[in-house]
N, C-alpha and C positions, 0 to 999 in steps of 0.2 A: 305911266311913261315906261319906256326901255332905258336901263341903264348904258351909256357909253360902253363899249367891249363888247357887250353879250349880244346874244340873236334873239330876231325879232320873233317870239315866239308865236303872233299872233298871225301874221303874213305868210311864216311858213306854216300852219297849220292851215291857212286856207288855201294855200297853192298844192300841198299835198293830198290835202284833201278835194278839192278839184280835180288833180290829176289820177286819182283815184277812181271818182266818178267818168270821168272822160273814158279812162282807160277799159272798166266795163262795161260800159255804151259800146265803145269800139270792138273789144272780145265777143258780147253778143253778137252785133253784129256779123262779124268776121264769121263767127261761126251757125250762123242765121245761114249767110248767104254759101259756106258751104255744106251744111245740110241741106239746102235745097236744090242748088244751081249744081254742085259739084257730081258728078258722076259716080257712085258709088263708095263716096267719104264714108270712114269709120272710124273707130278709134282701136289701134292695137293693143293697147294697154289704160282702157277709161277707168279704171281703178285709182291711175296713178293722177288723176283729174283733182283729187279731194286736198291734193298739196296747195294745190290753189289758195286755199283757205289761210293760209299760213300769210298770205300777201298783207292784208288786213290789219294783221296781228304784229306782223313787222313796223307796219304804217303806226299803231297807234304804241307801240314798244320805242320808235325813234321819236316820235313828238313828247311823250312821257323822258328820254335820255335828254332831249334837248334843253326841256323845261327843268330838269336836274342840272345839267351843266351851266344852266344861266344863276340859279340860285348857287353852287359853287363859287361860279365867278363874282355874285355878289358879297359872299362872305367872305370872299380873298381880298376884295381890295377894294375905296372908294371909286366913283365915276369917272372922274379925270384920271387918276392915278394906274385904274383900268386897263385905261385905252391904250397909255403909253406901255403898261408892263405886255398887252394881249394885244399889238395892234394888226388891225388886218382880218379880223372877224366877219366871217361871209354867210348870213344868212341863205343869198341867192347859191353858193358853192356848195353849202354843205347839204341844199336840198336838195339840188340838181344832182349833184353825185349819190345819193339813198334813191332818188328815184330815179336812175339810170342801172343801179344793181338791184333792185327793189326789183322794174321789170327785168331786166334781164335773169334774173333767178327763175320769173313765173314764164320769159319764153323758155328758159332749159327745161322746168315742167313740161310744157306743152309737148316736145321735143320727145321726154322719157315718154309719153304718152301714147307715143309713138302713130301721127295722123296718115293715114293709106288713103288716098283715089287715083282711079284707075287700076286698070283689071288689064289679066294675062291669063291665057290659059297653062298650065302646064301639067307635062303626063307624068307619074309616078309609078316605079315597077314598086311592088310589095314581094317582099319575100322574108319569108320567117319558119314558124313549127305551127303544127295545131296546140290548143290550149285549152285544158277545162277546169274550173278552179271548183272546187264542192267545200262548200261555205257549212257548216254546221249552227243550227237558228235551233236547237233547242235550249231549253229554259235554262241550263245550266250554263250556258253562253252571260247570262244576266250579269254572273258572279264579275264580284271587280276588285279582283285581285291583279288584273291587271286596269291601268284606268283610262278611262272610267269608265271604263266595262271590258269583261271579254267580247262582248260581239260589236262594238263599239272598235276596240284594236284591229279586231279581225276584218271589218271593212275600211279602215285606213290603209291596211296593208294589200286590202286587194283593189283599192284607190291608187295608190302606187305602183303596186304590176302594171294595170291597166294604162296610165301615164309609160311605163319604162317599155312596154312591149311593144314595141312599134312595127308595124308589117307583119305581124303574127297576126293570127287568128285566135278568137277568144271567144269561149265559152261559157256557161255559170249555171250549176247546181249546187238545189238549195237541201238540205236534209235535217230530219229530225229522228221520228220511228221510220218516216219512209224518204223518200227522197223525189224531187223534181227539175225539171230543167226549168229553170228562171231566163237564160236566155241563151238561145241556138249560138251556135260558132260564127261569128262577125269578125270582120275586119274593122265595124262601125266603132269606133272606142265612145265615142258621144252617146250611143245606143247601151252604152257597156255599163257606163257610169250613173245612166238615167234609171236603167234597172236594179245594178246597187241601191241607188236611194231606197227602192222598196225592199233590201233584205234587213227583218228583223226576228226577234224572237218569235212573232206570232206567224209566223211567213206560213210556217207545216203546224197543222194543226194535232200530228199524230205522237206522244210523247216517246223522248227515248235520242238511239246517236246508233243510226242503224248507217255506216262506215260502209260496210257491205255494198246494202243496195246504192248508196253514191257512187261507189266505184262502179259499181256495173253500170248505172245511168249515165256518166261519164262518155265511156268504152263507149256505148248504143250511140253516144253524139255525133261520135268522129264519122264523119266519110268513110267508108272501105275503100272507096278509090283515089284519096287522098295522097296524095307520094309523099308528101314531109315529114318531120318528124310528128310525133306525138307525147303527149305528156299529160298527167294528172297530179293537179296538186289538191289535197286533201287540207282547210283549215280548220282546226277541229279541239277540243279538248280531250274529247277520247271516253269521255265519264258514262257511265251507260250503255256500255258495247253489248251489239248485243247477237250481230249476225256474224259471220266468217268473213271477216275485212281480209286477213291476210291472203285466205284461196281466193277472193275477188283481187287483189294487187297482184298473184302468182299467176292469174289469168288473164291479166292484162298485161302483164311483162311478156307471159307469153305469144301474144299479138304485136308483142314489139311499142308497146306503150309504157313510160316512164310513171311511174306512184312516187312523187314528192309528199313529204307530210311535214303538215308546220303546229304545232302543240300552242295552245293560247291557254295560259293559264300559269299557276305556278304547285311546288308540288306542297304545298303548306296549304295552298287553297285561301278559301274565304267563303262565308255565310253565302246562300244562294239570297239573292232580295226579291221581296212582292214588291212587283213596281203597278201603281196604279195610276193614269191619269199624267206619265212621266218623272214619278215620286215614288221614292224609296217608303213604304209603308208597312214596316217591317220586313221580320227575314223567315223564313220556309223552316218548319218544323216535322218532325218526324213524328209516330204514334204513340211515342213516351213522350213527348216535349221539348225533346233537345232539339237545339239549329242544326239543321240540316247544310254541312260544308262539303263543297265539293274541291275536288282538286284533280289535277294534271295526271291523266293518265299517259305516263310518258313511254314506260317498257310496251306497252300496247304500238302505238304511235313508231316507234322505235322499229319492231317487229313486221310492222306494214309497208314503212319506209323499204326495209330490208329483203321481201319480199316482193319489193315491185320494182326493185333494180334503180331506186333513188336514193332522195336523203332525207333524215331527218334535225328537224331546224327547232328549237324551242325559242320564239318572242322571249322578248323581255321588255321592262317598260320602256328601255332607248333604244332598244335594236327589235325589228319586226323578223328581220332576215332576208327577206325578199329582195333584198342584192342580193345576196348569195346567192335566190333558187335564178335570179337572171340571170347571174353570171354562169351559172351552172347550165343553164336552157340557150345561152347563147355558144356553150360547145355544141348542141345539137345541129345535124345538116339542116341547111335549111334549104327550102326551096319557091320558085315565085308561084306564090298565089294569084296572082292578077296584076295589071295594068288599071289605074285611074287616071281620069283627065278632070281638073278641078280648076275652079278659076281661084289665081292669087291676086289678094291686091298691093299695090305697087309702094312700096315704103316714101313717103316724104318727111321725114322726121328733120332733113340735114335745112331746109329753111328757116327753120323756128330756134336751131341749134344756133347757126351762124350768128340771128338777130343775138340769142342771147349772148354769145362771144361777146361781140363788137360794144353790145352796154356793158359789159360787165368789166371792159379793158377801156373803154372812157371811161368809168366810173374809177376804176384806180388811178388814169389820169389825170379826172380832175382833181385838183386841193382845194381842201376847206378856206386858204386864205384870199382874200382879196389880191384881185391880180384886172390892171386896168379898170371897163367901167360896167364888168359885169358884177353889178351887187344892186340889191330893191335898197340897200339901207347905206348909201354912200352920204348921206346930208351929215355935216357934223355938226 
């Protein structure tokens, strides 16, 4: 039996759970209608919708808190005394306030997820430069002096570069003892990211680090009749350097192509892991049984950048230097590459956002004390 002056926990739980079920079915129905009946419906940021799972958690916490407050009130005073000391306790208003706030926050999440429907055609003129990135995929790039490895750090740097080079044309060359074009020069950043996913230390079977061949291959990737500025970025640890990389950089500079270098690794270096099935299974050893240590060849990369009229940047655990390179590339002369017509979706986040604001304001305006007849537990 409920003590006077406390909350009617059973009624509150039933009301809240019923509201959860009704809201869940309503959300599903609206989503189904939008997905099937509204042309071009999509979410701009669908990952945000995972935050809706916090709603049931908040509901559980609310009911637990209500039960805790009931126990605290019962310990505070006897039934008759409690009703006089804590007058006007309203289960109805408390539950209503919670439901308004809980579902107001749910609509805010829906607004942040960016519902979109309706389309329009937009024409965009792309201006930028031609850029080819040469990525070292030799076995020394598995070294873990940069976490989780030099190879992974290089891939992350390349991904950041793709995101920042808007309007530019981008190509990709991979190299070890030989060099290959991984991605011809393109404006398609989605394709660039797709090809980047295939870059690893097994991409080129020939061992070594042929930086010169990579620079030459990158230079050949440029279109001779392209009027824009051209640049090459070499991402490597520079170890086991085999050919005339400085001469290749100097030749590229003579053709008006700037060559930058990004050093992956540390001067102290680290052991070369033996990786099987994605797991480290020991470290490489030389003929004398000593563990092979791979170190960044920083002086070589500095000379290559100097020969190519570019800059050398050493990547660290906290800064891979890509932003500094992008700033430098942005200072180069750009040209109009092309114009593109694409279909853009209309944003309609404002509708759930207005509902969220209205419900949250009503929740703040709804007190938890009894006023008038709005109460399931007014019987004394």
